[in-house]
SETISE-909061 format. One line per field, with one value per residue (C-alpha): residue number from 0; residue in three letters; x, y, z. Coordinates in nm, 3 decimals. Example, Ala and Ser with C-alpha at 12.3 -4.5 7.8 and 13.67 -1.06 7.14 Angstrom:
! residues 2
guti <- 0; 1
vomar <- ala; ser
east <- 1.230; 1.367
north <- -0.450; -0.106
up <- 0.780; 0.714
***
This chain:
! residues 178
guti <- 0; 1; 2; 3; 4; 5; 6; 7; 8; 9; 10; 11; 12; 13; 14; 15; 16; 17; 18; 19; 20; 21; 22; 23; 24; 25; 26; 27; 28; 29; 30; 31; 32; 33; 34; 35; 36; 37; 38; 39; 40; 41; 42; 43; 44; 45; 46; 47; 48; 49; 50; 51; 52; 53; 54; 55; 56; 57; 58; 59; 60; 61; 62; 63; 64; 65; 66; 67; 68; 69; 70; 71; 72; 73; 74; 75; 76; 77; 78; 79; 80; 81; 82; 83; 84; 85; 86; 87; 88; 89; 90; 91; 92; 93; 94; 95; 96; 97; 98; 99; 100; 101; 102; 103; 104; 105; 106; 107; 108; 109; 110; 111; 112; 113; 114; 115; 116; 117; 118; 119; 120; 121; 122; 123; 124; 125; 126; 127; 128; 129; 130; 131; 132; 133; 134; 135; 136; 137; 138; 139; 140; 141; 142; 143; 144; 145; 146; 147; 148; 149; 150; 151; 152; 153; 154; 155; 156; 157; 158; 159; 160; 161; 162; 163; 164; 165; 166; 167; 168; 169; 170; 171; 172; 173; 174; 175; 176; 177
vomar <- met; thr; ala; gln; arg; tyr; val; ile; thr; gly; gly; pro; ser; ala; gly; lys; glu; ala; val; phe; ala; glu; met; ala; glu; arg; gly; leu; pro; ile; thr; glu; gly; glu; pro; ala; arg; glu; ile; tyr; arg; ala; his; arg; glu; arg; leu; gly; arg; his; leu; glu; val; ser; asp; arg; arg; ala; tyr; ser; arg; glu; val; leu; gln; ala; phe; ile; ala; glu; tyr; gly; ala; his; ile; asp; gly; leu; his; phe; tyr; asn; arg; gly; ile; pro; asp; gly; asp; gly; trp; asp; arg; ala; phe; gly; leu; glu; pro; tyr; pro; glu; leu; arg; glu; ala; thr; glu; lys; phe; arg; tyr; asp; gly; val; phe; ile; leu; asp; pro; leu; asp; asp; phe; asn; ser; glu; asp; asp; leu; val; trp; ala; lys; glu; arg; glu; ile; val; arg; val; his; gln; leu; ile; ile; gln; gly; tyr; tyr; asp; ala; gly; tyr; ser; pro; ile; phe; val; pro; ala; asn; asp; ala; ala; ala; arg; val; asn; phe; ile; leu; ala; asn; val; pro; ala; pro
east <- -2.204; -2.218; -2.084; -2.301; -2.183; -2.305; -2.189; -2.174; -2.142; -2.239; -2.096; -1.828; -1.912; -2.142; -1.935; -1.812; -1.479; -1.643; -1.886; -1.606; -1.400; -1.696; -1.740; -1.371; -1.393; -1.680; -1.477; -1.706; -1.566; -1.498; -1.288; -0.947; -0.889; -1.053; -0.911; -1.037; -0.875; -0.541; -0.545; -0.627; -0.330; -0.098; -0.220; -0.182; 0.170; 0.271; 0.115; 0.219; -0.134; -0.498; -0.671; -0.810; -1.092; -0.837; -0.695; -1.028; -1.077; -0.745; -0.820; -1.172; -1.041; -0.784; -1.048; -1.277; -1.002; -0.944; -1.317; -1.336; -1.032; -1.185; -1.517; -1.343; -1.133; -1.443; -1.596; -1.762; -1.951; -2.049; -1.847; -1.907; -1.748; -1.630; -1.796; -1.895; -1.861; -2.165; -1.999; -1.784; -2.091; -2.168; -1.812; -1.759; -2.077; -1.967; -1.668; -1.871; -1.773; -2.011; -1.968; -1.753; -1.831; -1.608; -1.785; -2.127; -2.022; -1.875; -2.188; -2.400; -2.163; -2.057; -2.372; -2.404; -2.671; -2.755; -2.651; -2.652; -2.626; -2.521; -2.721; -2.485; -2.396; -2.505; -2.152; -1.841; -1.515; -1.216; -0.845; -0.811; -0.604; -0.848; -1.135; -1.210; -1.583; -1.800; -2.135; -2.331; -2.074; -2.101; -2.478; -2.442; -2.188; -2.402; -2.707; -2.507; -2.379; -2.736; -2.851; -2.572; -2.713; -3.070; -2.954; -2.781; -3.110; -3.052; -3.300; -3.064; -3.136; -3.074; -2.893; -3.002; -2.743; -2.650; -2.344; -2.141; -2.261; -2.627; -2.561; -2.386; -2.675; -2.916; -2.712; -2.687; -3.061; -3.117; -2.885; -3.071; -2.930; -2.736
north <- 2.745; 2.373; 2.184; 2.164; 1.889; 1.842; 1.582; 1.651; 1.331; 1.139; 0.883; 0.938; 1.222; 1.401; 1.721; 1.730; 1.883; 2.185; 2.229; 2.224; 2.466; 2.704; 2.667; 2.736; 3.046; 3.167; 3.102; 2.831; 2.580; 2.263; 1.951; 2.030; 1.803; 1.462; 1.227; 0.907; 1.002; 1.082; 0.751; 0.573; 0.737; 0.633; 0.272; 0.269; 0.411; 0.157; -0.136; -0.021; -0.085; 0.004; -0.145; -0.492; -0.644; -0.807; -0.459; -0.291; -0.376; -0.223; 0.083; 0.113; 0.097; 0.368; 0.594; 0.532; 0.642; 0.959; 1.040; 0.980; 1.205; 1.482; 1.448; 1.468; 1.769; 1.976; 2.076; 2.412; 2.589; 2.488; 2.239; 2.069; 1.727; 1.584; 1.244; 1.096; 0.776; 0.602; 0.642; 0.346; 0.122; 0.205; 0.173; -0.157; -0.300; -0.180; -0.412; -0.703; -0.655; -0.652; -0.359; -0.451; -0.395; -0.088; 0.085; 0.004; 0.132; 0.455; 0.514; 0.496; 0.695; 0.981; 1.147; 1.433; 1.703; 1.654; 1.488; 1.644; 1.406; 1.560; 1.426; 1.301; 1.544; 1.461; 1.465; 1.312; 1.464; 1.423; 1.413; 1.267; 0.950; 0.788; 0.760; 0.391; 0.359; 0.294; 0.471; 0.178; 0.140; 0.513; 0.479; 0.165; 0.321; 0.635; 0.426; 0.221; 0.538; 0.669; 0.337; 0.353; 0.683; 0.554; 0.241; 0.467; 0.648; 0.966; 1.145; 1.291; 1.609; 1.567; 1.854; 1.886; 1.877; 2.236; 2.460; 2.467; 2.812; 2.712; 2.389; 2.571; 2.818; 2.523; 2.362; 2.684; 2.745; 2.404; 2.451; 2.587; 2.904; 2.837
up <- 1.533; 1.474; 1.177; 0.867; 0.634; 0.278; 0.027; -0.344; -0.541; -0.852; -1.085; -1.345; -1.586; -1.343; -1.353; -0.992; -1.085; -1.252; -0.962; -0.705; -0.916; -0.921; -0.546; -0.487; -0.704; -0.484; -0.169; -0.035; 0.218; 0.018; 0.006; -0.138; -0.437; -0.454; -0.189; -0.355; -0.686; -0.521; -0.333; -0.660; -0.831; -0.547; -0.569; -0.948; -0.925; -0.661; -0.851; -1.198; -1.330; -1.277; -0.975; -1.016; -0.813; -0.581; -0.501; -0.437; -0.068; 0.041; -0.173; -0.028; 0.329; 0.259; 0.103; 0.402; 0.641; 0.436; 0.443; 0.820; 0.876; 0.664; 0.848; 1.187; 1.086; 1.019; 1.352; 1.288; 1.011; 0.662; 0.453; 0.118; 0.074; -0.257; -0.215; 0.118; 0.314; 0.155; -0.188; -0.083; -0.083; -0.445; -0.567; -0.384; -0.536; -0.879; -0.843; -0.709; -0.345; -0.052; 0.183; 0.483; 0.855; 0.898; 0.608; 0.752; 1.096; 0.955; 0.745; 1.061; 1.283; 1.055; 0.925; 0.677; 0.689; 0.324; 0.002; -0.344; -0.636; -0.964; -1.255; -1.528; -1.802; -2.157; -2.290; -2.143; -2.256; -2.028; -2.076; -1.728; -1.722; -1.479; -1.723; -1.765; -1.784; -2.083; -2.092; -1.947; -1.666; -1.589; -1.552; -1.338; -1.100; -1.071; -0.977; -0.725; -0.557; -0.532; -0.385; -0.126; 0.003; 0.006; 0.192; 0.446; 0.513; 0.315; 0.087; -0.173; -0.362; -0.733; -0.905; -1.269; -1.545; -1.622; -1.625; -1.303; -1.192; -1.219; -1.033; -0.748; -0.731; -0.708; -0.429; -0.229; -0.267; -0.103; 0.197; 0.500; 0.653; 0.976
***
């Protein structure tokens, strides 16, 4: 069997955490945790503040390396990734940064079999300490992430806003059998 790699992504408030919890409950092969979030927390702890634009490039490069490592570790069978390499394009643009050569190269070299973009949920309630975005920023980041996948040559599948179980069912219905 060869590797089948699928990204599940979306902007803030898209409901990724609930979808991945549902997938874990079903025993599906998924990313453990959210690497970008953990790297963000480590940067924030080290800096003693939230990331500023001047910190974003180092953060982006560290996230890219984590995504490449996760990609390389998966060599056989089905796997669902919590965000993918082209997410970096959207997040960098959200902070006014142009994508850098290593990101472009990785986007071309490490390809996914499909991309699922979670449509934003109507309500946004989170006790997570990372929530920083206002509604218009959430929409903007979401659109920039989508554009990053289009720019990378993907045709994303949009997962309608719904409860996590229905969204997972939708995703699985759109993954070809091995």
